[in-house]
CHARMM internal coordinates of N, CA and C (Angstrom, degrees):
IC EDIT
DIST 1 N 1 CA 1.4457
DIST 1 CA 1 C 1.5189
ANGL 1 N 1 CA 1 C 107.72
DIST 1 C 2 N 1.2982
ANGL 1 CA 1 C 2 N 115.17
DIHE 1 N 1 CA 1 C 2 N 137.63
DIST 2 N 2 CA 1.4581
ANGL 1 C 2 N 2 CA 121.46
DIHE 1 CA 1 C 2 N 2 CA 177.48
DIST 2 CA 2 C 1.5187
ANGL 2 N 2 CA 2 C 108.38
DIHE 1 C 2 N 2 CA 2 C -125.74
DIST 2 C 3 N 1.3293
ANGL 2 CA 2 C 3 N 115.69
DIHE 2 N 2 CA 2 C 3 N 131.59
DIST 3 N 3 CA 1.4578
ANGL 2 C 3 N 3 CA 121.62
DIHE 2 CA 2 C 3 N 3 CA 176.86
DIST 3 CA 3 C 1.5227
ANGL 3 N 3 CA 3 C 107.13
DIHE 2 C 3 N 3 CA 3 C -124.21
DIST 3 C 4 N 1.3024
ANGL 3 CA 3 C 4 N 116.41
DIHE 3 N 3 CA 3 C 4 N 125.48
DIST 4 N 4 CA 1.4560
ANGL 3 C 4 N 4 CA 121.71
DIHE 3 CA 3 C 4 N 4 CA 175.62
DIST 4 CA 4 C 1.5170
ANGL 4 N 4 CA 4 C 108.74
DIHE 3 C 4 N 4 CA 4 C -113.96
DIST 4 C 5 N 1.3186
ANGL 4 CA 4 C 5 N 115.81
DIHE 4 N 4 CA 4 C 5 N 131.32
DIST 5 N 5 CA 1.4608
ANGL 4 C 5 N 5 CA 120.68
DIHE 4 CA 4 C 5 N 5 CA 177.17
DIST 5 CA 5 C 1.5167
ANGL 5 N 5 CA 5 C 107.77
DIHE 4 C 5 N 5 CA 5 C -121.72
DIST 5 C 6 N 1.3036
ANGL 5 CA 5 C 6 N 115.89
DIHE 5 N 5 CA 5 C 6 N 117.79
DIST 6 N 6 CA 1.4537
ANGL 5 C 6 N 6 CA 120.70
DIHE 5 CA 5 C 6 N 6 CA 177.18
DIST 6 CA 6 C 1.5135
ANGL 6 N 6 CA 6 C 110.64
DIHE 5 C 6 N 6 CA 6 C -91.62
DIST 6 C 7 N 1.2909
ANGL 6 CA 6 C 7 N 115.17
DIHE 6 N 6 CA 6 C 7 N 169.97
DIST 7 N 7 CA 1.4694
ANGL 6 C 7 N 7 CA 122.29
DIHE 6 CA 6 C 7 N 7 CA 177.04
DIST 7 CA 7 C 1.5181
ANGL 7 N 7 CA 7 C 112.98
DIHE 6 C 7 N 7 CA 7 C 59.39
DIST 7 C 8 N 1.3305
ANGL 7 CA 7 C 8 N 116.85
DIHE 7 N 7 CA 7 C 8 N 28.49
DIST 8 N 8 CA 1.4620
ANGL 7 C 8 N 8 CA 121.06
DIHE 7 CA 7 C 8 N 8 CA 175.54
DIST 8 CA 8 C 1.5275
ANGL 8 N 8 CA 8 C 106.72
DIHE 7 C 8 N 8 CA 8 C -100.49
DIST 8 C 9 N 1.3368
ANGL 8 CA 8 C 9 N 117.83
DIHE 8 N 8 CA 8 C 9 N 120.34
DIST 9 N 9 CA 1.4612
ANGL 8 C 9 N 9 CA 119.38
DIHE 8 CA 8 C 9 N 9 CA -179.85
DIST 9 CA 9 C 1.5324
ANGL 9 N 9 CA 9 C 110.57
DIHE 8 C 9 N 9 CA 9 C -60.65
DIST 9 C 10 N 1.3281
ANGL 9 CA 9 C 10 N 116.64
DIHE 9 N 9 CA 9 C 10 N 131.20
DIST 10 N 10 CA 1.4581
ANGL 9 C 10 N 10 CA 120.87
DIHE 9 CA 9 C 10 N 10 CA 178.14
DIST 10 CA 10 C 1.5231
ANGL 10 N 10 CA 10 C 108.37
DIHE 9 C 10 N 10 CA 10 C -145.78
DIST 10 C 11 N 1.3135
ANGL 10 CA 10 C 11 N 116.10
DIHE 10 N 10 CA 10 C 11 N 131.78
DIST 11 N 11 CA 1.4588
ANGL 10 C 11 N 11 CA 121.85
DIHE 10 CA 10 C 11 N 11 CA 174.12
DIST 11 CA 11 C 1.5251
ANGL 11 N 11 CA 11 C 106.76
DIHE 10 C 11 N 11 CA 11 C -109.41
DIST 11 C 12 N 1.3019
ANGL 11 CA 11 C 12 N 116.30
DIHE 11 N 11 CA 11 C 12 N 127.65
DIST 12 N 12 CA 1.4576
ANGL 11 C 12 N 12 CA 122.04
DIHE 11 CA 11 C 12 N 12 CA -176.80
DIST 12 CA 12 C 1.5162
ANGL 12 N 12 CA 12 C 107.10
DIHE 11 C 12 N 12 CA 12 C -138.28
DIST 12 C 13 N 1.3107
ANGL 12 CA 12 C 13 N 117.31
DIHE 12 N 12 CA 12 C 13 N 122.29
DIST 13 N 13 CA 1.4641
ANGL 12 C 13 N 13 CA 119.93
DIHE 12 CA 12 C 13 N 13 CA -178.78
DIST 13 CA 13 C 1.5156
ANGL 13 N 13 CA 13 C 113.38
DIHE 12 C 13 N 13 CA 13 C 69.45
DIST 13 C 14 N 1.3168
ANGL 13 CA 13 C 14 N 116.81
DIHE 13 N 13 CA 13 C 14 N 23.70
DIST 14 N 14 CA 1.4523
ANGL 13 C 14 N 14 CA 120.77
DIHE 13 CA 13 C 14 N 14 CA 176.13
DIST 14 CA 14 C 1.5131
ANGL 14 N 14 CA 14 C 116.00
DIHE 13 C 14 N 14 CA 14 C 86.77
DIST 14 C 15 N 1.3498
ANGL 14 CA 14 C 15 N 117.85
DIHE 14 N 14 CA 14 C 15 N 6.33
DIST 15 N 15 CA 1.4581
ANGL 14 C 15 N 15 CA 119.02
DIHE 14 CA 14 C 15 N 15 CA 176.65
DIST 15 CA 15 C 1.5276
ANGL 15 N 15 CA 15 C 110.08
DIHE 14 C 15 N 15 CA 15 C -144.47
DIST 15 C 16 N 1.3259
ANGL 15 CA 15 C 16 N 115.55
DIHE 15 N 15 CA 15 C 16 N 174.76
DIST 16 N 16 CA 1.4671
ANGL 15 C 16 N 16 CA 120.62
DIHE 15 CA 15 C 16 N 16 CA -175.39
DIST 16 CA 16 C 1.5293
ANGL 16 N 16 CA 16 C 113.03
DIHE 15 C 16 N 16 CA 16 C -110.74
DIST 16 C 17 N 1.3275
ANGL 16 CA 16 C 17 N 117.96
DIHE 16 N 16 CA 16 C 17 N 26.96
DIST 17 N 17 CA 1.4584
ANGL 16 C 17 N 17 CA 120.82
DIHE 16 CA 16 C 17 N 17 CA 173.02
DIST 17 CA 17 C 1.5301
ANGL 17 N 17 CA 17 C 108.03
DIHE 16 C 17 N 17 CA 17 C -64.57
DIST 17 C 18 N 1.3430
ANGL 17 CA 17 C 18 N 118.10
DIHE 17 N 17 CA 17 C 18 N 162.31
DIST 18 N 18 CA 1.4685
ANGL 17 C 18 N 18 CA 119.75
DIHE 17 CA 17 C 18 N 18 CA -178.45
DIST 18 CA 18 C 1.5295
ANGL 18 N 18 CA 18 C 111.88
DIHE 17 C 18 N 18 CA 18 C -50.15
DIST 18 C 19 N 1.3325
ANGL 18 CA 18 C 19 N 115.40
DIHE 18 N 18 CA 18 C 19 N 131.19
DIST 19 N 19 CA 1.4623
ANGL 18 C 19 N 19 CA 121.89
DIHE 18 CA 18 C 19 N 19 CA -178.09
DIST 19 CA 19 C 1.5196
ANGL 19 N 19 CA 19 C 108.60
DIHE 18 C 19 N 19 CA 19 C -149.17
DIST 19 C 20 N 1.3279
ANGL 19 CA 19 C 20 N 115.57
DIHE 19 N 19 CA 19 C 20 N 167.25
DIST 20 N 20 CA 1.4624
ANGL 19 C 20 N 20 CA 119.87
DIHE 19 CA 19 C 20 N 20 CA 179.63
DIST 20 CA 20 C 1.5192
ANGL 20 N 20 CA 20 C 110.06
DIHE 19 C 20 N 20 CA 20 C -147.43
DIST 20 C 21 N 1.3157
ANGL 20 CA 20 C 21 N 114.26
DIHE 20 N 20 CA 20 C 21 N 149.73
DIST 21 N 21 CA 1.4597
ANGL 20 C 21 N 21 CA 123.03
DIHE 20 CA 20 C 21 N 21 CA 174.16
DIST 21 CA 21 C 1.5184
ANGL 21 N 21 CA 21 C 106.47
DIHE 20 C 21 N 21 CA 21 C -129.95
DIST 21 C 22 N 1.3179
ANGL 21 CA 21 C 22 N 117.27
DIHE 21 N 21 CA 21 C 22 N 135.05
DIST 22 N 22 CA 1.4577
ANGL 21 C 22 N 22 CA 120.19
DIHE 21 CA 21 C 22 N 22 CA 179.79
DIST 22 CA 22 C 1.5136
ANGL 22 N 22 CA 22 C 111.33
DIHE 21 C 22 N 22 CA 22 C -135.48
DIST 22 C 23 N 1.3164
ANGL 22 CA 22 C 23 N 115.25
DIHE 22 N 22 CA 22 C 23 N 153.00
DIST 23 N 23 CA 1.4580
ANGL 22 C 23 N 23 CA 121.74
DIHE 22 CA 22 C 23 N 23 CA 174.58
DIST 23 CA 23 C 1.5172
ANGL 23 N 23 CA 23 C 108.34
DIHE 22 C 23 N 23 CA 23 C -122.40
DIST 23 C 24 N 1.3151
ANGL 23 CA 23 C 24 N 116.24
DIHE 23 N 23 CA 23 C 24 N 128.58
DIST 24 N 24 CA 1.4520
ANGL 23 C 24 N 24 CA 123.19
DIHE 23 CA 23 C 24 N 24 CA 177.64
DIST 24 CA 24 C 1.5237
ANGL 24 N 24 CA 24 C 107.06
DIHE 23 C 24 N 24 CA 24 C -110.99
DIST 24 C 25 N 1.3161
ANGL 24 CA 24 C 25 N 117.08
DIHE 24 N 24 CA 24 C 25 N 114.52
DIST 25 N 25 CA 1.4608
ANGL 24 C 25 N 25 CA 122.17
DIHE 24 CA 24 C 25 N 25 CA -177.72
DIST 25 CA 25 C 1.5196
ANGL 25 N 25 CA 25 C 108.43
DIHE 24 C 25 N 25 CA 25 C -111.07
DIST 25 C 26 N 1.3296
ANGL 25 CA 25 C 26 N 116.14
DIHE 25 N 25 CA 25 C 26 N 131.36
DIST 26 N 26 CA 1.4598
ANGL 25 C 26 N 26 CA 120.73
DIHE 25 CA 25 C 26 N 26 CA -177.06
DIST 26 CA 26 C 1.5214
ANGL 26 N 26 CA 26 C 110.90
DIHE 25 C 26 N 26 CA 26 C -134.12
DIST 26 C 27 N 1.3351
ANGL 26 CA 26 C 27 N 115.27
DIHE 26 N 26 CA 26 C 27 N 144.95
DIST 27 N 27 CA 1.4677
ANGL 26 C 27 N 27 CA 120.12
DIHE 26 CA 26 C 27 N 27 CA 174.40
DIST 27 CA 27 C 1.5267
ANGL 27 N 27 CA 27 C 110.34
DIHE 26 C 27 N 27 CA 27 C -94.16
DIST 27 C 28 N 1.2925
ANGL 27 CA 27 C 28 N 117.08
DIHE 27 N 27 CA 27 C 28 N 7.42
DIST 28 N 28 CA 1.4652
ANGL 27 C 28 N 28 CA 123.89
DIHE 27 CA 27 C 28 N 28 CA -178.32
DIST 28 CA 28 C 1.5131
ANGL 28 N 28 CA 28 C 108.37
DIHE 27 C 28 N 28 CA 28 C 134.74
DIST 28 C 29 N 1.2942
ANGL 28 CA 28 C 29 N 117.42
DIHE 28 N 28 CA 28 C 29 N 178.58
DIST 29 N 29 CA 1.4528
ANGL 28 C 29 N 29 CA 120.24
DIHE 28 CA 28 C 29 N 29 CA 176.22
DIST 29 CA 29 C 1.5136
ANGL 29 N 29 CA 29 C 115.35
DIHE 28 C 29 N 29 CA 29 C 84.17
DIST 29 C 30 N 1.3035
ANGL 29 CA 29 C 30 N 118.17
DIHE 29 N 29 CA 29 C 30 N -8.92
DIST 30 N 30 CA 1.4619
ANGL 29 C 30 N 30 CA 119.96
DIHE 29 CA 29 C 30 N 30 CA 175.59
DIST 30 CA 30 C 1.5193
ANGL 30 N 30 CA 30 C 108.53
DIHE 29 C 30 N 30 CA 30 C -98.15
DIST 30 C 31 N 1.2999
ANGL 30 CA 30 C 31 N 115.72
DIHE 30 N 30 CA 30 C 31 N 145.32
DIST 31 N 31 CA 1.4580
ANGL 30 C 31 N 31 CA 121.46
DIHE 30 CA 30 C 31 N 31 CA 177.37
DIST 31 CA 31 C 1.5253
ANGL 31 N 31 CA 31 C 107.18
DIHE 30 C 31 N 31 CA 31 C -140.04
DIST 31 C 32 N 1.3211
ANGL 31 CA 31 C 32 N 117.99
DIHE 31 N 31 CA 31 C 32 N 173.21
DIST 32 N 32 CA 1.4676
ANGL 31 C 32 N 32 CA 119.03
DIHE 31 CA 31 C 32 N 32 CA -177.29
DIST 32 CA 32 C 1.5300
ANGL 32 N 32 CA 32 C 113.78
DIHE 31 C 32 N 32 CA 32 C -55.48
DIST 32 C 33 N 1.3387
ANGL 32 CA 32 C 33 N 117.97
DIHE 32 N 32 CA 32 C 33 N -38.78
DIST 33 N 33 CA 1.4621
ANGL 32 C 33 N 33 CA 120.44
DIHE 32 CA 32 C 33 N 33 CA 179.58
DIST 33 CA 33 C 1.5303
ANGL 33 N 33 CA 33 C 111.03
DIHE 32 C 33 N 33 CA 33 C -65.23
DIST 33 C 34 N 1.3267
ANGL 33 CA 33 C 34 N 116.89
DIHE 33 N 33 CA 33 C 34 N -44.23
DIST 34 N 34 CA 1.4653
ANGL 33 C 34 N 34 CA 121.00
DIHE 33 CA 33 C 34 N 34 CA 178.76
DIST 34 CA 34 C 1.5257
ANGL 34 N 34 CA 34 C 110.31
DIHE 33 C 34 N 34 CA 34 C -65.15
DIST 34 C 35 N 1.3297
ANGL 34 CA 34 C 35 N 117.32
DIHE 34 N 34 CA 34 C 35 N -39.57
DIST 35 N 35 CA 1.4668
ANGL 34 C 35 N 35 CA 120.78
DIHE 34 CA 34 C 35 N 35 CA 177.97
DIST 35 CA 35 C 1.5277
ANGL 35 N 35 CA 35 C 110.92
DIHE 34 C 35 N 35 CA 35 C -59.35
DIST 35 C 36 N 1.3477
ANGL 35 CA 35 C 36 N 116.92
DIHE 35 N 35 CA 35 C 36 N -41.09
DIST 36 N 36 CA 1.4651
ANGL 35 C 36 N 36 CA 120.54
DIHE 35 CA 35 C 36 N 36 CA 178.76
DIST 36 CA 36 C 1.5257
ANGL 36 N 36 CA 36 C 110.75
DIHE 35 C 36 N 36 CA 36 C -63.36
DIST 36 C 37 N 1.3330
ANGL 36 CA 36 C 37 N 116.63
DIHE 36 N 36 CA 36 C 37 N -42.67
DIST 37 N 37 CA 1.4645
ANGL 36 C 37 N 37 CA 120.60
DIHE 36 CA 36 C 37 N 37 CA 179.90
DIST 37 CA 37 C 1.5278
ANGL 37 N 37 CA 37 C 111.23
DIHE 36 C 37 N 37 CA 37 C -65.42
DIST 37 C 38 N 1.3340
ANGL 37 CA 37 C 38 N 116.56
DIHE 37 N 37 CA 37 C 38 N -43.68
DIST 38 N 38 CA 1.4660
ANGL 37 C 38 N 38 CA 120.17
DIHE 37 CA 37 C 38 N 38 CA 178.31
DIST 38 CA 38 C 1.5274
ANGL 38 N 38 CA 38 C 110.83
DIHE 37 C 38 N 38 CA 38 C -63.17
DIST 38 C 39 N 1.3246
ANGL 38 CA 38 C 39 N 116.26
DIHE 38 N 38 CA 38 C 39 N -44.77
DIST 39 N 39 CA 1.4649
ANGL 38 C 39 N 39 CA 120.39
DIHE 38 CA 38 C 39 N 39 CA 179.68
DIST 39 CA 39 C 1.5228
ANGL 39 N 39 CA 39 C 111.20
DIHE 38 C 39 N 39 CA 39 C -60.03
DIST 39 C 40 N 1.3347
ANGL 39 CA 39 C 40 N 116.81
DIHE 39 N 39 CA 39 C 40 N -42.37
DIST 40 N 40 CA 1.4681
ANGL 39 C 40 N 40 CA 120.52
DIHE 39 CA 39 C 40 N 40 CA 179.65
DIST 40 CA 40 C 1.5253
ANGL 40 N 40 CA 40 C 111.02
DIHE 39 C 40 N 40 CA 40 C -64.37
DIST 40 C 41 N 1.3271
ANGL 40 CA 40 C 41 N 117.32
DIHE 40 N 40 CA 40 C 41 N -40.76
DIST 41 N 41 CA 1.4625
ANGL 40 C 41 N 41 CA 120.80
DIHE 40 CA 40 C 41 N 41 CA 178.79
DIST 41 CA 41 C 1.5159
ANGL 41 N 41 CA 41 C 112.41
DIHE 40 C 41 N 41 CA 41 C -66.16
DIST 41 C 42 N 1.3253
ANGL 41 CA 41 C 42 N 115.83
DIHE 41 N 41 CA 41 C 42 N -44.19
DIST 42 N 42 CA 1.4671
ANGL 41 C 42 N 42 CA 120.59
DIHE 41 CA 41 C 42 N 42 CA 179.00
DIST 42 CA 42 C 1.5241
ANGL 42 N 42 CA 42 C 109.74
DIHE 41 C 42 N 42 CA 42 C -64.78
DIST 42 C 43 N 1.3320
ANGL 42 CA 42 C 43 N 116.38
DIHE 42 N 42 CA 42 C 43 N -42.44
DIST 43 N 43 CA 1.4607
ANGL 42 C 43 N 43 CA 120.95
DIHE 42 CA 42 C 43 N 43 CA 178.35
DIST 43 CA 43 C 1.5229
ANGL 43 N 43 CA 43 C 111.15
DIHE 42 C 43 N 43 CA 43 C -58.19
DIST 43 C 44 N 1.3161
ANGL 43 CA 43 C 44 N 116.85
DIHE 43 N 43 CA 43 C 44 N -43.76
DIST 44 N 44 CA 1.4631
ANGL 43 C 44 N 44 CA 121.28
DIHE 43 CA 43 C 44 N 44 CA -179.87
DIST 44 CA 44 C 1.5260
ANGL 44 N 44 CA 44 C 111.43
DIHE 43 C 44 N 44 CA 44 C -61.63
DIST 44 C 45 N 1.3157
ANGL 44 CA 44 C 45 N 116.46
DIHE 44 N 44 CA 44 C 45 N -44.35
DIST 45 N 45 CA 1.4703
ANGL 44 C 45 N 45 CA 120.78
DIHE 44 CA 44 C 45 N 45 CA 179.13
DIST 45 CA 45 C 1.5233
ANGL 45 N 45 CA 45 C 110.77
DIHE 44 C 45 N 45 CA 45 C -63.55
DIST 45 C 46 N 1.3353
ANGL 45 CA 45 C 46 N 116.36
DIHE 45 N 45 CA 45 C 46 N -47.81
DIST 46 N 46 CA 1.4644
ANGL 45 C 46 N 46 CA 119.85
DIHE 45 CA 45 C 46 N 46 CA -178.35
DIST 46 CA 46 C 1.5251
ANGL 46 N 46 CA 46 C 111.57
DIHE 45 C 46 N 46 CA 46 C -62.01
DIST 46 C 47 N 1.3313
ANGL 46 CA 46 C 47 N 116.27
DIHE 46 N 46 CA 46 C 47 N -42.18
DIST 47 N 47 CA 1.4631
ANGL 46 C 47 N 47 CA 118.74
DIHE 46 CA 46 C 47 N 47 CA -177.48
DIST 47 CA 47 C 1.5272
ANGL 47 N 47 CA 47 C 112.04
DIHE 46 C 47 N 47 CA 47 C -72.84
DIST 47 C 48 N 1.3206
ANGL 47 CA 47 C 48 N 117.51
DIHE 47 N 47 CA 47 C 48 N -44.53
DIST 48 N 48 CA 1.4665
ANGL 47 C 48 N 48 CA 120.72
DIHE 47 CA 47 C 48 N 48 CA -175.32
DIST 48 CA 48 C 1.5249
ANGL 48 N 48 CA 48 C 113.89
DIHE 47 C 48 N 48 CA 48 C -78.18
DIST 48 C 49 N 1.3046
ANGL 48 CA 48 C 49 N 117.89
DIHE 48 N 48 CA 48 C 49 N -34.02
DIST 49 N 49 CA 1.4695
ANGL 48 C 49 N 49 CA 121.05
DIHE 48 CA 48 C 49 N 49 CA -176.52
DIST 49 CA 49 C 1.5262
ANGL 49 N 49 CA 49 C 113.45
DIHE 48 C 49 N 49 CA 49 C -97.84
DIST 49 C 50 N 1.3485
ANGL 49 CA 49 C 50 N 116.64
DIHE 49 N 49 CA 49 C 50 N -31.87
DIST 50 N 50 CA 1.4655
ANGL 49 C 50 N 50 CA 119.50
DIHE 49 CA 49 C 50 N 50 CA -173.46
DIST 50 CA 50 C 1.5254
ANGL 50 N 50 CA 50 C 114.01
DIHE 49 C 50 N 50 CA 50 C -120.10
DIST 50 C 51 N 1.3257
ANGL 50 CA 50 C 51 N 118.08
DIHE 50 N 50 CA 50 C 51 N 2.85
DIST 51 N 51 CA 1.4733
ANGL 50 C 51 N 51 CA 123.25
DIHE 50 CA 50 C 51 N 51 CA 178.62
DIST 51 CA 51 C 1.5243
ANGL 51 N 51 CA 51 C 113.25
DIHE 50 C 51 N 51 CA 51 C 59.64
DIST 51 C 52 N 1.3296
ANGL 51 CA 51 C 52 N 116.53
DIHE 51 N 51 CA 51 C 52 N 34.64
DIST 52 N 52 CA 1.4638
ANGL 51 C 52 N 52 CA 121.31
DIHE 51 CA 51 C 52 N 52 CA 176.32
DIST 52 CA 52 C 1.5273
ANGL 52 N 52 CA 52 C 107.32
DIHE 51 C 52 N 52 CA 52 C -101.75
DIST 52 C 53 N 1.3235
ANGL 52 CA 52 C 53 N 116.45
DIHE 52 N 52 CA 52 C 53 N 114.90
DIST 53 N 53 CA 1.4608
ANGL 52 C 53 N 53 CA 120.69
DIHE 52 CA 52 C 53 N 53 CA 179.37
DIST 53 CA 53 C 1.5235
ANGL 53 N 53 CA 53 C 110.49
DIHE 52 C 53 N 53 CA 53 C -68.15
DIST 53 C 54 N 1.3481
ANGL 53 CA 53 C 54 N 117.15
DIHE 53 N 53 CA 53 C 54 N 151.06
DIST 54 N 54 CA 1.4618
ANGL 53 C 54 N 54 CA 119.18
DIHE 53 CA 53 C 54 N 54 CA -178.12
DIST 54 CA 54 C 1.5206
ANGL 54 N 54 CA 54 C 112.03
DIHE 53 C 54 N 54 CA 54 C -65.60
DIST 54 C 55 N 1.3141
ANGL 54 CA 54 C 55 N 117.67
DIHE 54 N 54 CA 54 C 55 N -21.78
DIST 55 N 55 CA 1.4649
ANGL 54 C 55 N 55 CA 120.45
DIHE 54 CA 54 C 55 N 55 CA 175.83
DIST 55 CA 55 C 1.5305
ANGL 55 N 55 CA 55 C 111.58
DIHE 54 C 55 N 55 CA 55 C -74.86
DIST 55 C 56 N 1.3546
ANGL 55 CA 55 C 56 N 117.07
DIHE 55 N 55 CA 55 C 56 N -6.15
DIST 56 N 56 CA 1.4652
ANGL 55 C 56 N 56 CA 121.58
DIHE 55 CA 55 C 56 N 56 CA -178.98
DIST 56 CA 56 C 1.5205
ANGL 56 N 56 CA 56 C 110.70
DIHE 55 C 56 N 56 CA 56 C -118.76
DIST 56 C 57 N 1.3321
ANGL 56 CA 56 C 57 N 116.05
DIHE 56 N 56 CA 56 C 57 N 29.11
DIST 57 N 57 CA 1.4544
ANGL 56 C 57 N 57 CA 122.46
DIHE 56 CA 56 C 57 N 57 CA -176.95
DIST 57 CA 57 C 1.5217
ANGL 57 N 57 CA 57 C 108.92
DIHE 56 C 57 N 57 CA 57 C -133.59
DIST 57 C 58 N 1.3343
ANGL 57 CA 57 C 58 N 115.91
DIHE 57 N 57 CA 57 C 58 N 131.86
DIST 58 N 58 CA 1.4599
ANGL 57 C 58 N 58 CA 121.45
DIHE 57 CA 57 C 58 N 58 CA 177.85
DIST 58 CA 58 C 1.5169
ANGL 58 N 58 CA 58 C 108.32
DIHE 57 C 58 N 58 CA 58 C -123.81
DIST 58 C 59 N 1.3222
ANGL 58 CA 58 C 59 N 116.89
DIHE 58 N 58 CA 58 C 59 N 126.64
DIST 59 N 59 CA 1.4623
ANGL 58 C 59 N 59 CA 122.37
DIHE 58 CA 58 C 59 N 59 CA 178.16
DIST 59 CA 59 C 1.5162
ANGL 59 N 59 CA 59 C 108.41
DIHE 58 C 59 N 59 CA 59 C -115.50
DIST 59 C 60 N 1.3175
ANGL 59 CA 59 C 60 N 116.15
DIHE 59 N 59 CA 59 C 60 N 118.85
DIST 60 N 60 CA 1.4622
ANGL 59 C 60 N 60 CA 122.91
DIHE 59 CA 59 C 60 N 60 CA 179.77
DIST 60 CA 60 C 1.5189
ANGL 60 N 60 CA 60 C 108.14
DIHE 59 C 60 N 60 CA 60 C -101.04
DIST 60 C 61 N 1.3213
ANGL 60 CA 60 C 61 N 116.78
DIHE 60 N 60 CA 60 C 61 N 124.87
DIST 61 N 61 CA 1.4621
ANGL 60 C 61 N 61 CA 121.96
DIHE 60 CA 60 C 61 N 61 CA -177.24
DIST 61 CA 61 C 1.5265
ANGL 61 N 61 CA 61 C 109.95
DIHE 60 C 61 N 61 CA 61 C -104.68
DIST 61 C 62 N 1.3287
ANGL 61 CA 61 C 62 N 115.74
DIHE 61 N 61 CA 61 C 62 N 129.51
DIST 62 N 62 CA 1.4659
ANGL 61 C 62 N 62 CA 121.84
DIHE 61 CA 61 C 62 N 62 CA -179.55
DIST 62 CA 62 C 1.5251
ANGL 62 N 62 CA 62 C 108.54
DIHE 61 C 62 N 62 CA 62 C -124.56
DIST 62 C 63 N 1.3237
ANGL 62 CA 62 C 63 N 116.66
DIHE 62 N 62 CA 62 C 63 N 126.81
DIST 63 N 63 CA 1.4579
ANGL 62 C 63 N 63 CA 120.97
DIHE 62 CA 62 C 63 N 63 CA 171.77
DIST 63 CA 63 C 1.5215
ANGL 63 N 63 CA 63 C 107.60
DIHE 62 C 63 N 63 CA 63 C -99.70
DIST 63 C 64 N 1.3129
ANGL 63 CA 63 C 64 N 117.17
DIHE 63 N 63 CA 63 C 64 N 129.09
DIST 64 N 64 CA 1.4642
ANGL 63 C 64 N 64 CA 121.16
DIHE 63 CA 63 C 64 N 64 CA -178.46
DIST 64 CA 64 C 1.5273
ANGL 64 N 64 CA 64 C 110.97
DIHE 63 C 64 N 64 CA 64 C -55.30
DIST 64 C 65 N 1.3231
ANGL 64 CA 64 C 65 N 117.49
DIHE 64 N 64 CA 64 C 65 N -33.20
DIST 65 N 65 CA 1.4699
ANGL 64 C 65 N 65 CA 120.88
DIHE 64 CA 64 C 65 N 65 CA 179.04
DIST 65 CA 65 C 1.5256
ANGL 65 N 65 CA 65 C 111.66
DIHE 64 C 65 N 65 CA 65 C -58.47
DIST 65 C 66 N 1.3393
ANGL 65 CA 65 C 66 N 117.35
DIHE 65 N 65 CA 65 C 66 N -27.44
DIST 66 N 66 CA 1.4597
ANGL 65 C 66 N 66 CA 120.74
DIHE 65 CA 65 C 66 N 66 CA 179.54
DIST 66 CA 66 C 1.5204
ANGL 66 N 66 CA 66 C 112.13
DIHE 65 C 66 N 66 CA 66 C -65.53
DIST 66 C 67 N 1.3278
ANGL 66 CA 66 C 67 N 116.98
DIHE 66 N 66 CA 66 C 67 N -24.66
DIST 67 N 67 CA 1.4657
ANGL 66 C 67 N 67 CA 119.76
DIHE 66 CA 66 C 67 N 67 CA -177.15
DIST 67 CA 67 C 1.5249
ANGL 67 N 67 CA 67 C 111.81
DIHE 66 C 67 N 67 CA 67 C -110.04
DIST 67 C 68 N 1.3294
ANGL 67 CA 67 C 68 N 116.52
DIHE 67 N 67 CA 67 C 68 N 19.18
DIST 68 N 68 CA 1.4753
ANGL 67 C 68 N 68 CA 123.06
DIHE 67 CA 67 C 68 N 68 CA 176.01
DIST 68 CA 68 C 1.5135
ANGL 68 N 68 CA 68 C 113.67
DIHE 67 C 68 N 68 CA 68 C 54.72
DIST 68 C 69 N 1.3240
ANGL 68 CA 68 C 69 N 117.21
DIHE 68 N 68 CA 68 C 69 N 44.45
DIST 69 N 69 CA 1.4627
ANGL 68 C 69 N 69 CA 121.36
DIHE 68 CA 68 C 69 N 69 CA 178.52
DIST 69 CA 69 C 1.5017
ANGL 69 N 69 CA 69 C 109.90
DIHE 68 C 69 N 69 CA 69 C -76.49
END
COOR INIT
IC SEED 1 N 1 CA 1 C
IC BUILD
């Protein structure tokens, strides 16, 4: 599931140029190679569709196992 919210004030790197923050939550099945592929795909969408440079995007990855679910 992907949710995009526009018009949300965000300061990233000390300024308010277009930026993005994302959370990737997994119940398993993700590994470093898959994370790289997902990050590259998300980066491409953000840059090409929303003009958010990859240097202005942060993706936080959470594995459910980390929180003892």
